[in-house]
Structure formats: structure tokens, C-alpha cells
C-alpha positions in Angstrom: 58.9 19.9 28.8 60.4 19.6 25.3 63.0 17.2 26.7 60.4 15.1 28.3 58.3 14.7 25.2 61.0 12.5 23.6 61.0 10.2 26.7 58.6 7.3 27.2 58.1 8.5 30.8 56.4 11.7 29.7 52.9 10.3 29.8 53.6 8.5 33.1 54.8 11.8 34.5 51.4 13.3 34.3 49.6 10.0 35.2 51.7 9.7 38.3 50.7 13.2 39.4 47.0 12.4 38.9 47.5 9.3 41.0 49.5 11.0 43.8 46.5 11.2 46.2 46.2 7.4 45.9 49.9 7.0 46.7 49.6 9.2 49.7 46.5 7.4 50.9 48.5 4.1 51.0 50.6 5.4 53.9 47.5 5.7 56.0 46.3 2.1 55.2 49.0 -0.4 56.1 47.0 -3.3 54.6 47.3 -1.7 51.1 50.9 -0.6 51.4 52.1 -3.8 49.7 50.5 -2.4 46.5 52.6 0.7 46.4 55.7 -0.8 44.7 53.5 -2.4 42.1 51.6 0.9 41.3 54.9 2.8 41.1 56.4 0.3 38.8 53.4 0.7 36.4 53.5 4.5 36.7 57.1 5.6 37.4 57.7 8.8 39.3 59.0 11.7 37.1 62.8 11.6 36.5 63.5 15.4 37.0 67.3 15.0 36.7 67.6 13.0 33.5 67.8 16.0 31.2 69.6 18.2 33.7 72.5 15.9 34.6 73.0 14.7 31.1 75.7 17.3 30.6 77.7 16.2 33.6 80.5 14.9 31.4 80.7 18.3 29.7 80.9 20.1 33.1 83.6 17.7 34.2 85.6 18.3 31.1 85.4 22.1 31.6 86.7 21.8 35.2 89.6 19.6 33.9 90.5 22.3 31.4 90.5 24.8 34.3 93.0 22.6 36.1 95.2 22.3 33.0 95.2 26.1 32.5 96.2 26.7 36.2 99.1 24.2 36.0 100.5 26.0 32.9 101.6 28.9 35.1 104.1 29.1 38.0 102.6 29.9 41.4 104.4 33.2 41.6 102.2 34.6 38.8 100.2 37.7 39.9 97.0 39.2 38.7 96.4 41.8 36.0 94.8 45.1 36.8 92.7 47.2 34.4 93.3 50.9 33.9 90.8 53.4 35.3 89.4 56.1 33.1 90.5 59.7 33.7 94.2 58.8 34.4 96.4 59.3 31.3 99.1 56.7 31.1 102.3 58.7 31.4 104.7 55.8 31.8 104.7 52.1 31.0 105.5 49.4 33.5 108.6 47.4 32.6 109.2 43.8 33.7 106.4 43.9 36.2 103.6 41.4 36.7 101.6 43.2 34.0 104.0 41.9 31.3 104.2 38.3 32.5 102.2 35.3 31.5 99.5 34.9 34.1 96.7 32.4 34.8 93.4 33.6 33.5 91.9 33.7 37.0 88.9 35.8 36.0 87.8 33.3 33.4 88.4 30.3 35.7 86.5 31.9 38.6 83.6 32.7 36.2 83.5 29.0 35.2 83.6 27.9 38.8 80.8 30.3 39.8 78.7 29.2 36.8 79.1 25.5 37.8 78.4 26.3 41.4 75.1 27.9 40.5 74.2 25.0 38.3 74.9 22.5 41.1 72.6 24.5 43.4 69.8 23.9 40.9 70.7 20.2 40.6 70.6 19.8 44.4 67.1 21.3 44.4 66.0 18.9 41.7 67.5 15.9 43.6 65.4 16.9 46.6 62.3 17.0 44.5 63.1 13.5 43.1 63.9 12.2 46.5 60.5 13.3 47.8 58.9 11.2 45.0 61.1 8.3 45.9 60.0 8.6 49.5 56.4 8.5 48.4 56.7 5.7 45.9 59.4 3.5 47.6 60.5 1.6 44.5 63.9 -0.2 44.1 64.2 1.2 40.6 63.9 4.7 42.0 66.5 4.0 44.7 69.0 2.8 42.1 68.6 5.7 39.7 68.6 8.4 42.4 71.7 6.9 44.0 73.6 7.1 40.7 72.6 10.7 40.2 73.6 11.7 43.7 77.0 10.1 43.2 77.4 12.0 39.9 76.5 15.3 41.5 78.8 14.7 44.5 81.8 14.1 42.2 81.0 17.2 40.1 80.8 19.4 43.3 84.0 17.9 44.6 85.7 18.7 41.3 84.7 22.3 41.4 85.9 22.5 45.0 89.3 21.2 44.0 89.6 23.8 41.3 88.8 26.6 43.7 91.3 25.3 46.2 93.9 25.4 43.4 93.0 29.0 42.6 93.8 30.0 46.2 97.5 29.1 45.5 97.6 32.1 43.2 97.4 35.8 44.1 93.7 36.5 43.6 92.7 40.0 42.6 91.4 41.6 45.8 88.1 42.5 44.2 87.5 38.8 43.7 88.3 37.6 47.2 84.8 38.2 48.5 83.3 36.3 45.5 85.7 33.4 46.2 84.5 33.2 49.8 80.9 33.2 48.7 81.5 30.4 46.2 83.4 28.4 48.8 80.4 28.7 51.3 78.0 27.8 48.5 80.0 24.6 47.8 80.1 23.7 51.5 76.3 24.1 51.6 75.8 22.0 48.6 78.0 19.2 49.9 76.3 19.2 53.3 72.8 19.1 51.7 73.8 16.3 49.4 75.3 14.3 52.3 72.0 14.6 54.1 70.1 13.3 51.1 72.5 10.5 50.5 72.2 9.3 54.1 68.5 9.7 54.0 68.3 7.6 50.8 70.1 4.8 52.5 67.5 5.0 55.3 64.7 4.8 52.7 66.4 1.7 51.1 66.5 0.0 54.5 62.9 1.0 55.2 61.9 -0.5 51.8 63.6 -3.8 52.7 62.1 -3.8 56.2 58.9 -1.8 56.8 59.5 -2.1 60.6 63.0 -0.6 60.4 63.1 2.0 63.2 66.7 3.3 63.3 66.9 7.1 63.2 69.3 8.2 60.5 72.0 10.8 61.2 72.3 13.4 60.1 68.7 14.3 59.5 69.5 18.0 59.9 72.7 20.1 59.6 73.6 23.7 59.5 75.8 25.9 57.4 77.2 29.4 57.9 75.9 31.2 54.8 77.1 34.7 55.7 79.9 35.8 58.0 82.3 38.7 58.4 85.1 36.6 59.8 88.0 36.2 59.8 88.5 39.8 61.1 89.3 41.9 64.1 86.3 42.8 66.2 86.1 45.3 69.1 84.8 44.9 72.6 81.3 46.2 72.9 80.6 46.0 69.2 77.5 44.2 67.8 77.3 42.2 64.6 74.9 43.9 62.1 72.3 42.2 60.0 73.8 39.8 57.5 77.2 39.6 59.2 76.5 36.2 60.7 73.7 34.1 59.2 73.0 30.3 59.5 70.8 28.2 57.3 69.2 24.9 58.3 69.6 22.0 55.9 67.4 18.9 56.2 66.2 15.9 54.3 62.8 15.6 52.6 61.4 13.2 55.2 61.9 15.7 58.0 59.0 17.8 59.4 59.7 20.4 62.2 57.0 20.5 64.8 58.0 23.9 66.3 60.7 26.6 65.9 64.2 25.5 66.8 66.5 27.1 69.2 70.2 27.7 68.3 72.8 28.6 70.9 76.2 30.2 70.0 79.2 29.4 72.2 82.9 30.4 71.9 85.8 28.1 71.3 89.4 29.0 71.9 92.2 29.0 74.3 90.9 31.9 76.5 87.2 31.7 76.0 86.6 32.1 79.8 87.6 35.7 79.4 85.0 36.4 76.7 81.3 36.7 77.0 78.6 37.0 74.4 75.2 38.7 74.4 72.3 37.7 72.1 73.9 34.3 71.9 70.5 32.4 71.6 68.2 32.8 68.6 65.1 31.1 67.3 64.8 29.8 63.8 61.4 29.3 62.2 60.8 26.7 59.5 58.0 28.4 57.6 57.5 31.7 55.8 59.9 33.9 53.8 62.8 33.5 56.2 62.3 29.8 56.8 65.3 27.9 58.0 67.5 31.1 58.3 68.8 32.6 61.5 70.6 35.9 62.1 72.9 36.3 65.1 73.4 40.0 66.3 76.1 38.9 68.7 77.6 41.5 71.1 81.2 41.0 72.3 81.3 41.9 76.0 85.0 41.1 76.7 88.2 40.9 74.7 90.8 38.2 74.2 93.6 40.5 72.7 95.4 38.6 69.8 94.1 35.1 70.7 91.8 33.8 67.9 88.5 32.3 68.8 85.6 30.7 66.9 81.8 30.5 67.4 80.2 27.1 67.4 76.5 26.4 67.4 74.2 23.9 69.0 70.6 23.4 68.0 67.7 22.0 69.9 64.7 21.0 67.7 61.5 19.0 67.7 60.8 17.0 64.5 59.5 13.8 63.0 60.0 11.8 59.9 57.7 11.2 57.0 55.6 8.1 57.5 56.0 8.2 61.3 53.0 9.6 63.0 54.8 10.2 66.3 57.6 12.7 66.7 61.1 11.5 67.5 61.5 10.9 71.2 62.5 14.1 73.1 64.0 17.1 71.5 67.1 16.5 69.5 70.3 18.5 70.2 72.7 18.8 67.3 76.2 20.2 67.3 76.5 22.0 64.0 78.9 24.3 62.2 81.6 26.8 63.4 82.6 30.2 62.0 86.0 31.2 60.8 88.4 32.5 63.5 88.4 36.1 64.7 89.9 38.2 67.5 88.2 40.7 69.9 90.3 43.6 71.2 89.8 46.6 73.5 89.4 50.0 71.9 91.8 51.5 74.5 94.5 49.0 73.5 94.0 49.0 69.8 97.5 50.3 68.9 99.2 47.5 70.8 96.8 44.6 70.0 95.5 45.3 66.5 98.5 44.2 64.3 99.1 41.2 66.6 95.5 40.1 66.1 95.8 40.6 62.3 99.1 38.6 62.2 97.5 35.7 64.1 94.5 35.6 61.7 96.7 35.7 58.6 99.0 33.0 60.0 96.1 30.8 61.0 94.4 31.2 57.6 97.6 30.8 55.5 99.7 28.4 57.4 97.3 26.4 59.6 99.5 24.0 61.5 102.2 24.0 58.8 105.5 25.7 58.8 105.4 26.7 55.1 102.6 27.9 52.9 102.3 29.0 49.2 103.0 32.7 48.4 99.5 33.0 46.9 97.7 31.8 50.1 99.8 34.2 52.3 99.2 37.1 50.0 95.4 36.5 49.7 95.1 36.3 53.5 97.0 39.5 54.0 95.1 41.2 51.1 91.8 40.5 52.8 93.0 41.8 56.2 94.5 44.9 54.5 91.1 45.8 53.0 89.4 45.4 56.3 92.1 47.4 58.1 91.7 50.3 55.6 87.9 50.1 56.0 87.3 49.2 52.3 84.3 47.3 50.9 85.4 43.8 50.2 83.0 43.5 47.2 84.1 46.8 45.7 87.4 48.0 47.2 88.4 51.6 46.7 92.1 51.0 46.5 93.5 47.5 47.2 97.1 46.5 46.9 98.1 46.7 43.2 100.6 44.6 41.2 103.4 47.0 42.0 102.8 46.7 45.7 102.6 43.0 45.6 105.8 42.8 43.6 107.6 45.1 46.1 106.6 43.0 49.1 107.2 39.7 47.4 110.7 40.7 46.3 111.8 42.5 49.5 110.6 40.1 52.2 110.1 36.7 50.4 112.8 36.7 47.7 110.2 36.2 44.9 109.8 32.6 46.1 106.8 30.3 45.6 106.7 29.5 49.3 106.6 31.5 52.5 108.1 30.3 55.8 107.0 31.5 59.2 110.4 33.2 59.8 110.0 35.2 56.6 106.5 36.2 57.7 107.8 37.3 61.1 110.3 39.7 59.4 107.5 41.0 57.2 105.3 41.8 60.2 108.1 43.7 61.9 108.2 46.2 59.1 104.5 46.3 58.0 103.2 47.1 61.6 103.8 50.8 61.2 102.2 51.3 57.8 99.3 49.1 58.7 98.5 50.9 62.0 98.9 54.3 60.2 96.5 53.3 57.4 94.0 51.8 59.9 93.8 54.5 62.5 95.0 57.8 61.0 91.9 59.1 59.1 93.8 61.6 56.9 96.5 59.0 55.9 93.7 56.5 55.2 91.8 59.0 53.0 95.0 60.0 51.1 95.7 56.3 50.5 92.2 55.6 49.1 92.5 58.7 46.9 95.8 57.6 45.5 98.0 60.3 47.0 100.2 57.8 48.8 101.9 55.3 46.5 102.9 53.3 49.6 105.0 50.3 48.9 107.9 51.5 46.7 111.6 51.7 47.1 113.8 54.7 46.5 115.0 53.6 43.0 111.5 53.3 41.7 110.5 56.6 43.2 113.4 58.3 41.4 112.3 56.8 38.1 108.8 58.3 38.6 109.7 61.8 39.6 112.2 62.1 36.7 109.2 61.9 34.4 107.4 64.7 36.2 107.7 68.5 36.6 110.1 70.1 39.1 108.7 70.2 42.6 106.6 67.0 42.2 106.5 64.8 45.3 105.9 61.0 45.8 104.7 59.8 49.2 105.7 56.3 50.1 106.2 54.1 53.2 109.7 54.4 54.5 112.0 51.4 54.1 113.7 52.4 57.3 112.1 51.7 60.7 113.0 55.2 61.9 109.9 56.7 60.2 106.7 55.4 58.7 106.3 57.8 55.7 109.0 59.2 53.4 108.8 61.3 50.3 110.8 61.8 47.2 110.9 65.2 45.4 112.3 66.5 42.2 114.3 69.7 42.4 117.6 70.7 41.1 118.5 67.3 42.3 116.3 64.5 43.6 115.9 64.5 47.4 114.4 62.0 49.9 112.8 63.2 53.1 111.4 61.4 56.2 108.0 62.5 57.6 108.5 62.6 61.3 105.7 61.4 63.6 103.7 63.7 65.9 103.1 63.2 69.6 100.4 60.6 68.9 102.8 58.4 66.8 101.3 59.2 63.4 103.2 60.9 60.6 102.7 64.7 60.7 101.8 64.8 57.0 99.6 67.9 57.2 102.5 69.9 58.9 105.0 68.6 56.4 103.0 69.5 53.4 101.9 72.8 55.0 102.2 76.0 52.9 105.3 77.4 54.6 107.2 74.1 54.6 106.4 73.5 50.9 107.7 77.0 49.9 110.8 76.4 51.9 111.5 73.0 50.3 110.2 73.7 46.9 107.3 71.3 46.9 104.6 72.3 44.3 102.6 69.1 43.3 102.0 65.6 44.4 101.6 62.3 42.5 98.2 60.7 42.4 98.0 57.0 41.4 95.0 54.9 40.5 94.7 51.4 41.7 96.9 50.0 39.0 99.7 52.1 40.6 101.5 52.5 37.2 99.0 55.1 36.0 99.4 58.6 37.5 99.0 62.3 37.3 100.3 65.2 39.4 97.9 67.4 41.5 98.8 70.9 42.8 99.5 70.8 46.6 96.9 73.6 47.0 94.2 71.2 45.8 95.4 68.6 48.2 95.5 71.0 51.2 92.0 72.2 50.3 90.7 68.6 50.2 92.3 67.5 53.5 92.2 70.8 55.4 
């Protein structure tokens, strides 16, 4: 209120509230409707956004600074990791991504998130002001509101552009989920504002011609506010609460007469082979869960590695403010779609899983292009890696660290800024074994999450690590040879490298290899344990490891 006291419209703000019953009564007496513009000119409606959007130039300048900071760095820059407590630093990384100049992604993402939250408040204020405009119907109100809507639309677009630029860099895995949430929030803001802009144009026409009867479009739209996609789903699985949620967006002149019905259908090359259960849901427009709809979909059939999407169609009964009769018939609206996903059979998981992951990463990173940035490819793979290893996207236990990213980037992509489809194909040929093992071998997955498997490391780096440790220390890593999935490097009288052979199921027989008798025979006594930085380590006695995973 302090900001309103310095404005001449402060008194008219309260006076217009006291006269609001008179304004509303005018809509029921057509003979008096001609007085409405005069009264609203004498007592202007409150300008909610004047103090709020006054800092739009400051917000714009901050987003421009974010752009400048991003362009100061090459796109091959990686992210920094922080050390975990309890792990003494026993060796320093040399010439790794931790020592390079990097874009301050955490600061930029914090600014983007802050601006996105502010824009959400501004959209709500514009809705309040548009409701006043709809009641007062003054040309002055139309002009002012149109300008504010344009300002906010530009500000939201600017934040969206910064976020798109961020995706060209390797985003820390713990920030990927936050980036997706911000992205969905921006889409929701843009859709809501587009509805309000179209609705305002309708009100302008109605002001010029009281008998204007055209129905504007879109009056209503939908946005996917929560989704677990893109991911690999399994036949017979059901989406849990919060894994797929839609929100109804509408203009201020819209009134729903009854709950709406939303139907989910599948889109893709082989959708005839896939069926959904619980594909029709009702959304209410009043109460605590107003305009929200959860879809507990059940996937009845599979489509192997062929990506599909879910599209939605809504049927609703509604009317517009100032029109006593509802719109003719129920309106059917084709609304949003989800991200792509794959549905595979549990009994074919070892043959179909990696193919499905590859398709989802390619679709997300490349789209229809032959080349994509290294950052986009790495971010897409990082997300699928977290899902495959069953980690929480919001708080991953052990995501790929800088050292892992450096290893993959150098070995398969030549440390280049761009990735071609041919390079990606070579990468997938090798990563299939490690990814399947981490996804479906519970012991290997638990050892990875606990830091007992360094994973992505070459022989030379493994030798440098074990030389710093005591005799008998072992490092577990993914083999560079396709003959085996896991290898280990051990320090003895001389440094040796061993392959961990697979058992009958195709998984590395790590428990047998690190068994007590084999360890005594080969001289194994301890194992390296890394934190998620993967340059901070300690050695653990193998007896402790065997007790933990017996």
C-alpha cells in the first residue's frame, strides 16, 4: 500500500471498490450500460501492476548479464563439484574440468529461477487487473493493460532464451530436475499470458461493438505441470500420483458449468500395438484441487524402443462473462502433449532397454538434426543415467562426476563442442554393457552408488591412483575392452590389471572375484571408495565390503 499512497489513483482504488456493486449491476441493465465507461473514467480501476512491473528494465538487464556471462565461456566447459565431508583429499586433480574456467551455472540458474517465480506473480496480477478491465470496459484500461502484457511477454521470453542457452552447457545432474521444473513453469506462464492477450483483444472488440458475438480462441488451454517423461516405462506399470499432472489455464471471462473430461491418447509410429488404462479423467474447477488433473495411466502393451507421446483432448461446458447463455454445445479442445517415452516388456528388458534409452537421448538431444552440442547430448544422457541407476533426480546419490564426463568426452567425442550421430552410435556400442549392468545388477548398482566402482576411467589414470595407495589396493572400473564389462587395477609388487568375467546371467561375477579365497591368492586387501567428485577417495578393507554386500 505504501507505493499506492504516492499515486493519485490511491483514493480512486478504494472508491472503485465501494462502487463495484454498481458496476456489476450495469451488466444486468442494458439501458444503463452506456454509463459504464463514464463512471470508470471518473473512478479508474486499480492499477495492480504499476509498482510491480516498474523494475522490468532491471530484470531485463540482469538476464542480459546472464547471457554475457554464458558467452564468455566455451561450450566444452563442464561443471564444478563440491567435496563431501568425511572423505580426506588424498590427491589433487590435475588439468581436469575442476581447474578450468567455467560458466557460473549455479548463479545463472538461481537468477533464472528467481525471475520465473516473479513472473508467476506478475501473471496473477495481470489476471486480477484484466478482471477489472472486463468489468469496467474502458479504452484507457485496455491500452495500459496491453502494454503491461507486452512487457511481461518479452521478459518471460528473455528468461526462456537464457535457459535454452544454459542447456548448451553440461548442467550439474542435481540441477537437471530443477531446470525441467523451470522450463515447465515458463511454458505455463507463456500459455496463460497468451490466453489473456487473446481475451483482451476480444474485450476491445466487445467495447467497440456491444453486439460482437465471435468466440475467441483459445479461451482455455492445458499445460503438463508434472511428468516423469522422457523415460523408459514397463508393460503393466502404472503412473503414481504426481508423475503425470495437467493444469487447466483459462481467461478471466470464462466460467465452467460442470466438471470437464480429459481423454489421453497415444501418438507414435506403432500406437496400434499399445493400449492405455485409466485414460479418461475428470477435472473439477472448484475446491483445493481446482483445474488440476492426475492421470494414473497403466501401460497394457509395449512398443519396444519406439518412442511415443501422450496427447490430451478435453470436453468442457462453459460460458463467458456477460453472456447469460452457455456456449453452444460442449467444446472439445486438443491440448498439450507429454515428452516422449518408451514402453518395454519385462521379459525383454536386456535386449530392449538400452535401445529405448538411446532413442530417447537421440530424440531429446538431436531432434531431427544430424549434429547437436556436446552439452545437450551430455545432459540428456545424464538424465537417463540417473533413471537407469534408480537415483532420485532431485537428490542423486552418485551422478556422473567431472572425471567421468571428461573420460567419455575425450574417448568418444574428441573433446569437441559438437556431437554427430556417428559418434553417438560408437558411444552406445560401448556403453551398453556398463549401463545394463548398473541398471539390472543390484549388487553392482549398490556398489556404484556407494562409490566402490570408479567406473569411467582408463588404465593410465587407474595406475596413478593405486600408486598413491597401500599395497593390495584395488580400483574397480568399466573395461575399455568389449570382452568384459568390469576390470580392476591392483597394486602389488607391480601394478596388474584383471578382467572380471561374467557369470551365466551375463553380469560380472564381482562377488566371486572379490571372494576371500581369490583375494588371498591374488593379494587383494582393500578397495578404493570414491565420493561423487571422483577425485576424493579412501581405501576400505575388503572384509568390510564383503560384509556389506554378502
